[in-house]
VOGU-3710 file (C-alpha; in Angstrom, 3 decimals, decimal comma):
1> mkallpyaal> 65,389/45,314/166,021  62,612/43,081/168,058  65,343/40,701/169,003  67,498/43,501/170,677  64,626/44,079/172,715  65,102/41,761/175,444  69,354/42,508/175,888  68,047/46,405/175,748  65,764/45,504/178,753  68,388/43,615/180,662
11> laaalvlpff> 71,406/46,380/180,207  68,700/49,016/181,188  67,995/46,986/184,134  71,647/46,768/185,015  72,251/50,448/184,804  69,213/51,672/187,302  70,484/48,738/189,756  72,950/51,277/191,614  69,908/53,755/192,177  68,057/51,038/194,391
21> andywaviga> 70,779/48,307/195,571  73,541/48,614/198,132  77,187/47,501/197,907  76,317/43,953/198,417  74,040/43,853/195,315  76,581/45,366/193,255  79,077/42,422/194,441  76,163/39,795/193,427  75,860/41,822/190,245  79,480/41,777/189,571
31> raavywilva> 79,679/37,986/190,071  76,862/37,750/187,736  78,446/39,513/184,962  81,686/37,883/185,368  80,336/34,572/185,074  78,530/35,469/182,518  81,964/36,709/180,182  82,964/33,017/180,712  79,522/31,406/180,020  79,082/33,289/176,905
41> glnlvvgygg> 82,241/31,923/175,286  81,414/28,676/177,007  78,321/28,671/175,187  79,748/28,463/172,147  81,354/25,273/172,765  78,693/23,556/174,496  75,530/25,532/173,139  76,435/25,632/169,984  79,180/23,231/169,449  77,456/20,740/171,078
51> qlaigwvall> 80,858/19,702/173,046  80,410/18,365/176,946  83,109/20,829/178,268  81,983/20,416/182,223  85,394/21,514/183,825  85,774/25,011/182,154  86,118/26,372/185,714  89,812/25,291/184,752  90,333/27,903/182,461  88,706/30,344/184,978
61> tlgaytasil> 91,621/29,073/187,607  94,292/29,950/185,400  93,059/33,382/184,522  92,648/34,305/187,845  96,205/32,843/188,872  98,160/34,391/186,263  96,435/37,956/186,485  97,141/37,811/190,662  100,947/36,581/190,208  101,525/39,143/187,765
71> varfdlnpfi> 100,320/41,868/189,699  101,708/40,597/193,140  105,105/39,585/191,962  105,693/41,819/189,124  103,576/44,939/189,786  101,962/44,771/186,291  99,035/46,676/185,030  96,031/44,873/186,147  94,519/45,459/182,623  97,832/43,845/181,018
81> ayaaggvvga> 97,235/40,850/183,324  93,619/40,297/182,838  94,906/40,238/178,890  97,770/37,973/179,890  95,313/35,791/181,624  93,021/35,703/178,757  96,068/34,530/176,434  97,059/31,654/178,914  93,200/30,583/179,205  93,018/30,950/175,119
91> lsgvivglpa> 96,023/28,695/174,815  95,118/26,294/177,389  91,372/26,265/175,950  93,055/24,712/172,701  95,047/22,136/174,689  91,974/20,903/176,741  89,976/21,316/173,632  91,869/19,183/171,157  90,739/15,871/172,870  87,145/16,890/171,504
101> lrlrtfyfam> 88,376/16,319/167,833  88,423/12,684/168,489  86,519/12,190/171,936  82,929/12,002/172,250  80,528/13,243/174,394  81,184/12,134/178,238  84,517/11,032/177,392  85,073/14,846/176,740  83,647/15,721/179,682  85,472/13,429/181,721
111> ttlgfatilt> 88,635/14,899/180,325  87,904/18,533/180,873  87,114/17,523/184,553  90,350/15,747/184,868  92,230/18,882/183,816  90,586/21,029/186,175  90,887/18,716/188,867  95,150/18,357/188,297  94,911/22,314/187,936  93,371/22,647/191,116
121> qvalswqsvt> 95,865/20,334/193,017  98,954/22,246/190,936  97,581/25,161/192,738  97,768/23,558/196,022  100,891/22,076/195,869  102,891/24,798/194,086  103,484/27,120/197,350  106,456/29,364/195,801  104,076/30,393/193,160  100,578/30,148/193,886
131> gggiglpgpt> 100,562/30,482/197,792  99,418/26,741/197,943  96,249/26,873/200,502  96,990/30,197/201,844  96,648/31,683/198,347  97,619/35,259/197,318  95,750/38,551/196,727  93,752/38,953/193,779  94,568/42,435/191,519  93,517/45,703/193,126
141> lsppfdsawg> 91,894/48,135/190,696  92,364/52,170/190,468  89,967/54,430/190,406  87,108/54,642/189,471  86,949/50,504/189,444  88,381/50,578/193,185  84,844/50,351/194,485  82,157/47,705/194,783  79,933/49,572/191,833  83,543/50,758/189,874
151> lyflalglaa> 83,736/47,018/189,250  80,286/46,085/188,936  80,208/48,823/185,957  83,786/47,538/184,645  82,456/43,820/184,961  79,254/45,010/182,996  80,371/46,638/180,199  83,038/43,585/179,290  79,852/41,334/179,638  78,133/43,889/177,354
161> ivtwmtania> 80,978/43,449/174,882  81,288/39,833/175,137  77,344/39,248/174,550  77,425/41,520/171,406  80,584/39,472/169,833  79,372/36,034/171,016  75,756/37,084/168,911  77,488/38,419/166,217  79,413/35,131/165,812  76,179/32,994/166,737
171> asrfgrslia> 74,568/34,465/163,553  77,259/34,274/161,407  78,687/31,315/159,140  80,843/30,034/162,078  77,645/29,681/164,626  76,000/27,995/161,806  78,943/25,567/160,861  79,012/24,861/164,984  75,508/23,897/165,133  75,887/21,813/161,739
181> irdaevaaea> 78,657/20,191/163,543  76,652/19,582/166,836  73,688/18,099/164,959  74,524/16,747/161,407  78,222/16,113/161,099  78,378/14,302/158,167  76,608/17,173/156,132  78,806/19,515/157,642  81,995/17,851/156,362  79,577/17,404/152,745
191> sgiskarllt> 79,699/21,370/153,025  82,962/22,202/153,351  83,131/22,580/157,087  86,514/21,462/159,006  85,433/20,414/162,343  89,139/20,717/163,808  89,937/24,238/162,267  86,465/25,791/163,462  86,763/23,751/167,210  90,208/25,109/167,544
201> ivflfsgfta> 89,022/28,743/166,987  86,375/28,640/169,304  88,380/27,078/171,824  90,621/30,166/171,630  88,084/32,438/171,936  85,860/30,595/174,869  89,141/29,932/176,744  90,424/33,814/176,010  87,013/34,992/177,607  87,386/32,325/180,278
211> gvagglfatl> 90,760/33,642/181,396  89,784/37,435/181,152  86,588/36,434/183,513  89,531/34,839/186,021  91,090/37,660/186,404  88,520/39,728/187,358  86,945/37,003/189,422  90,096/37,107/191,250  89,619/40,876/191,744  85,915/40,221/192,976
221> qsyitpdaft> 87,179/37,824/195,580  90,093/40,252/196,955  91,778/37,216/197,879  92,423/33,583/196,079  92,892/30,068/197,226  92,255/26,530/195,027  89,105/26,029/197,312  87,661/29,066/195,244  87,518/26,933/191,962  85,146/24,412/193,032
231> fdlsvtffia> 83,368/21,795/191,368  79,888/23,075/191,912  80,801/26,179/190,298  82,070/24,499/187,082  78,618/22,670/187,375  76,968/26,260/187,669  78,331/27,332/184,120  76,924/24,367/182,418  73,825/23,987/183,769  73,484/28,096/182,976
241> ilvggrgsil> 73,604/26,461/179,381  71,438/23,726/179,633  69,009/25,709/181,401  69,188/28,899/178,986  68,855/26,183/175,883  71,024/25,097/173,008  71,440/27,298/170,305  70,487/30,630/172,241  72,782/33,494/173,704  69,565/35,128/175,404
251> gpllgnillt> 68,763/31,765/176,964  72,059/31,055/178,446  72,214/34,809/179,700  68,687/34,275/181,651  69,913/31,149/182,832  73,565/32,372/184,197  71,313/35,569/186,105  69,186/32,862/187,328  71,807/31,000/189,014  73,757/33,122/190,388
261> llpefaaplv> 70,616/34,734/192,150  69,258/31,931/193,265  72,020/30,886/196,302  70,988/34,874/197,172  67,443/33,401/198,045  68,164/29,946/199,006  71,000/30,450/201,342  69,677/27,718/203,794  70,057/25,172/201,270  73,437/26,046/200,567
271> awstflyaal> 74,559/22,541/201,993  72,572/20,842/199,526  73,706/22,618/196,447  75,369/19,644/194,558  71,717/17,669/195,041  69,963/20,916/193,769  71,842/21,326/190,683  71,581/17,550/190,255  67,526/17,784/190,649  67,622/21,261/188,247
281> llaivllmpg> 69,337/19,196/185,711  67,070/16,228/185,737  63,751/18,886/185,685  65,264/20,305/182,831  65,974/16,932/180,703  62,305/16,032/181,423  60,169/18,987/181,724  61,998/21,804/179,623  64,620/20,140/177,407  64,297/23,347/175,136
291> giaalldfrn> 65,415/25,722/177,961  64,385/29,147/178,466  64,918/29,424/174,830  62,123/27,412/173,923  59,852/28,727/176,191  60,570/32,257/174,377  60,367/31,105/170,653  56,722/32,065/170,039  57,197/32,414/166,268  57,791/28,958/166,020
301> rkpleshrsi> 54,695/28,165/168,002  52,438/29,311/165,221  50,713/26,625/163,304  52,062/25,794/159,785  49,622/25,817/156,588  48,489/22,476/156,032  48,210/20,799/152,722  51,323/22,634/151,242  52,731/22,016/148,268  56,624/22,068/147,089
311> vpqpdrlral> 56,492/23,793/143,436  60,229/24,118/141,921  61,032/27,109/139,752  63,900/25,384/137,654  63,730/29,086/135,702  65,645/30,623/138,268  68,786/27,934/138,292  70,585/29,957/135,577  71,611/33,059/137,819  72,368/30,809/140,979
321> ldhgpvredi> 74,709/28,328/138,901  76,870/30,577/137,145  79,666/28,114/136,044  81,301/29,672/133,408  83,666/27,302/131,557  82,456/23,747/131,643  84,569/22,138/134,515  85,949/18,628/134,244  84,615/15,109/134,697  84,315/12,814/137,695
331> vlrnvvlafg> 86,240/9,652/136,878  86,719/6,416/139,045  89,310/3,942/137,828  89,299/0,719/139,077  87,969/1,313/142,650  88,071/-1,412/145,242  86,716/-0,997/148,500  85,989/-4,214/150,801  84,721/-4,366/154,459  86,009/-7,296/156,262
341> gvraidgldi> 85,670/-10,186/153,339  82,909/-8,443/151,262  83,772/-6,035/148,586  81,170/-3,393/148,065  83,060/-2,002/145,238  85,224/-4,499/143,209  86,970/-2,909/140,042  84,474/-0,007/139,356  85,027/2,003/136,541  82,439/4,848/136,147
351> tiragqvhgl> 82,707/8,504/134,671  80,344/11,265/135,625  80,121/14,128/133,099  79,700/17,597/133,535  76,222/18,787/132,533  74,753/15,327/132,414  72,424/13,198/134,704  73,781/10,172/135,676  71,719/7,361/136,793  73,404/4,318/139,089
361> igpngsgktt> 71,201/1,786/139,805  71,058/-1,937/141,443  70,308/-4,199/143,961  70,062/-3,413/147,783  73,871/-3,780/148,656  75,448/-3,407/145,457  77,732/-0,465/146,285  75,271/2,498/145,107  76,034/4,347/148,375  79,408/3,127/148,686
371> tlnvisgyya> 80,315/4,764/145,389  78,782/8,100/146,585  80,706/7,729/149,656  84,186/7,127/147,890  83,731/10,344/145,489  82,327/12,144/149,025  85,717/11,366/150,550  84,376/9,673/153,274  85,462/6,113/152,150  88,998/5,562/150,976
381> pqegeaflgs> 89,454/3,030/148,116  91,719/-0,119/148,822  92,636/-0,013/145,304  91,947/2,474/142,450  91,417/6,286/142,372  88,838/8,781/142,226  89,832/11,620/139,902  88,518/15,056/139,261  89,837/15,814/135,783  93,432/14,735/136,260
391> rvlphgapqt> 93,719/15,602/139,896  93,243/12,526/142,611  90,358/13,352/145,000  92,114/12,945/148,468  91,106/10,044/150,648  89,143/10,583/153,942  88,700/14,215/153,659  85,033/14,774/152,792  85,234/18,448/154,080  87,371/19,160/150,946
401> raalgiartf> 84,630/18,349/148,193  82,980/21,478/148,564  85,302/23,482/147,452  86,064/21,434/144,496  82,406/22,083/143,448  81,067/18,356/144,768  77,862/18,348/146,897  75,621/15,809/147,815  72,535/14,696/149,735  71,751/11,733/151,672
411> qtprvigeas> 69,576/8,538/152,087  68,234/9,857/155,267  67,701/14,067/155,053  70,696/15,263/157,543  69,290/18,662/158,478  69,899/20,968/161,557  66,236/20,499/163,377  66,738/23,422/165,530  67,716/25,997/162,933  65,443/27,538/160,449
421> vlqnvmvgat> 65,397/26,300/156,865  67,374/29,319/155,901  70,047/28,776/157,739  70,227/24,945/156,884  70,551/26,345/153,202  73,158/28,693/154,054  75,300/26,360/155,704  75,589/25,239/151,862  77,620/28,047/151,153  79,686/28,089/153,798
431> vdgtasfmea> 82,728/27,376/151,686  82,419/30,503/150,105  82,651/32,634/153,049  85,893/34,842/153,574  85,497/36,813/156,202  87,407/35,951/159,435  86,099/34,911/162,964  86,793/38,144/164,397  85,557/39,954/161,522  82,279/38,154/162,335
441> altlpryrse> 82,940/38,907/165,502  82,738/42,511/165,295  80,479/42,916/162,436  83,336/44,139/160,046  81,999/45,669/156,648  83,795/42,539/154,351  81,457/40,443/157,036  78,382/42,094/156,600  78,716/42,285/152,745  79,339/38,495/152,670
451> ertltdramq> 76,218/37,786/154,713  73,881/39,785/152,595  75,498/37,717/149,593  75,184/34,511/151,338  71,340/35,049/152,514  70,915/36,260/148,921  72,085/32,734/147,391  70,198/30,902/149,862  67,008/32,377/149,187  67,759/32,033/145,599
461> alsvvglasl> 68,280/28,101/146,383  65,062/28,167/148,187  63,139/29,725/145,470  64,290/26,935/143,104  63,117/24,112/145,075  59,932/26,099/146,031  60,206/26,308/149,736  60,829/30,279/150,032  57,830/30,621/152,011  59,251/28,491/154,713
471> aavradrlqh> 62,557/30,038/155,157  62,357/31,159/158,628  60,577/28,146/159,872  62,263/25,814/161,960  63,560/22,710/159,744  62,243/19,907/162,634  58,390/21,374/161,944  58,752/20,074/157,820  57,545/17,535/156,530  59,779/14,777/155,155
481> selrfveiar> 58,952/15,543/151,433  59,865/19,308/152,554  63,360/18,122/154,060  64,210/16,008/151,035  64,024/19,483/148,702  65,840/21,393/151,657  68,713/19,192/151,366  68,735/19,778/147,493  68,769/23,476/148,290  71,638/23,542/150,923
491> alagrpafll> 73,613/21,599/148,269  72,586/24,359/145,363  73,628/27,038/147,768  77,500/25,835/147,239  77,124/26,674/143,550  78,355/23,011/142,813  79,525/21,467/139,458  78,716/17,945/140,596  75,956/17,339/142,221  75,404/13,579/144,074
501> ldepaaglst> 71,804/12,883/145,066  71,306/9,477/147,342  67,768/8,127/146,882  66,053/11,853/146,821  62,969/10,471/145,430  62,377/8,319/148,839  59,000/9,095/150,129  57,926/11,588/147,886  54,637/11,281/146,206  54,163/10,975/142,296
511> deinrlgsli> 53,495/14,427/141,784  56,556/15,344/143,950  58,890/12,655/142,085  57,824/14,004/138,563  58,457/18,046/139,757  62,091/16,541/141,303  62,544/15,095/137,929  62,077/17,976/136,322  64,404/19,965/138,658  67,203/17,553/138,214
521> kaiaaagtgv> 66,989/17,869/134,458  67,257/21,675/134,831  70,230/21,334/136,979  72,070/19,156/134,437  70,885/21,849/131,938  72,764/24,581/133,907  76,152/23,035/133,751  76,255/20,911/136,841  76,912/17,208/136,404  74,438/15,194/138,412
531> llvehhadli> 74,908/11,782/139,891  71,635/9,963/140,685  71,169/6,732/142,999  67,718/5,690/142,804  65,585/2,957/143,300  62,562/4,487/140,965  63,392/3,253/137,623  60,947/5,303/135,937  62,693/8,611/137,455  65,886/7,248/136,194
541> fdicdhvtvl> 64,817/6,052/132,915  62,929/9,507/132,197  65,817/12,061/133,082  69,242/10,406/132,707  71,421/10,663/129,983  73,445/7,605/130,812  72,774/4,841/133,560  75,083/2,427/135,196  73,665/-0,725/136,602  75,503/-2,486/139,791
551> nlgrelaagt> 75,357/-5,963/141,244  77,687/-7,351/143,952  79,889/-4,062/143,634  80,776/-4,647/140,157  79,105/-3,156/136,911  76,525/-5,030/135,646  75,794/-2,810/132,767  76,262/0,740/131,312  74,688/2,883/128,471  71,520/5,031/127,378
561> padirahkev> 68,001/4,549/129,289  67,437/2,733/126,056  70,257/0,284/126,100  69,611/-0,597/130,098  65,956/-1,461/129,521  66,723/-3,790/126,540  69,749/-5,563/128,889  68,452/-9,253/129,725  70,783/-9,454/132,720  69,523/-6,187/134,221
571> vsaylga> 65,931/-7,268/133,676  66,723/-10,628/135,231  68,772/-9,187/137,898  66,901/-5,828/139,101  64,315/-4,762/136,906  62,194/-8,090/136,680  60,380/-9,626/133,760
//
């Protein structure tokens, strides 16, 4: 309930504004609300998804012209015209957003800006439809929305609805998935998150809100021309999110209000607006990189308890890893993978059995992590195949592995630093989510039930690894050893049939390594097959049922730990005399 107080205070202030202000401030308030309808959707793309969509003013333009043309030339009801503008904005949002699936950072930003520039030129040249430089009138509303305050309350109501929907989305598995794509894309794919599918849905939603905002903007302006949709306006939308802070709804909302009101108090400086925006952006990056959201995050300023210890509770695994019947084995047959002229894997045959710990050891560069990447779908073998039972594991599709019951961790912990530990672990259970995007946006019963289930499962996973007390803490405040166990908890939250661990003991103390070993043995005893890549030979020999030794991409030896200890070539090449 405390999280709702700032929104309630802003809404209360907006509702009492008519008692203290004139019609001029009604226009300013309506403008802030209209801008927020666009920025709220754009925030999911930029603040949560990490996509640099600077030219989103293009969708405002499309919505404004669509609504205006439908009303002026076809005498359509303005509200239907707004909805039509939203549909056009949604479709255009996907078209504009598609390059984000291939382009990175500034290249995508330039694409959106280019689209906005082209659209302005089309509006200027297509005089028979858009009116060219002369323009055309915006939709006119009937009572009670035909006055300044009537339009203000209409825009405010829609802004409140959009705020509620985006806040719901941000708190759902869709919001967590967006942040995972932004900050830990490789881990997101390993958790079953499809970047293409998720971004397509978000671009549709963001485009729709921008299109509706465009229709309202046309009504607010009374008359629209291409000059109304400036580069400065597009930058304002983008900076509002940066001022507010990534991964926040309240921060960008306050940033939007601030940037809407700022010109009213600094009118003499309007000619310097581009310079001021650049200076503001630089100040944010240097002085307040976390934005308003970071300033308001009082909870994560509290110091954490020092000398923390990680005490896993393996006895809770049975309730978490409920597999039912024993699943099929993972099998690699004659797998070959070369990078240039170097064969990282050279004819490898290996079988990882359900319910066993399989160790994979060898010198640096022997192909251990490459083997994990082939099983995980990040690399496609040039020869041979990877199988789950009798099924061939699809190449180049890491997002499919979680649904097949394969989870993994990484050499360097891939976590979302700005998210809580609980949210990080819940990402691992994303694959089991069934509620749709709109069910999440509207908090329908199936979505609420699903969130409770995923939260409970994530807390179970945190209890298993001994980090339940840190569930609410931001992940970037944790120690390295704790991040290792957070990754394992995230993998366990998906209830995998197979767990691939890439050097999980790196950087751990002796006591932590012993606890990790006990946890891994318990995971296998609960029915989950474990493939363990590790340089700590003692850990491998203490807990593994079977060990494979690689050297230069080939199998040097395979057998029980006792067999490997006695193997002369292994002792010579890897273990030492």
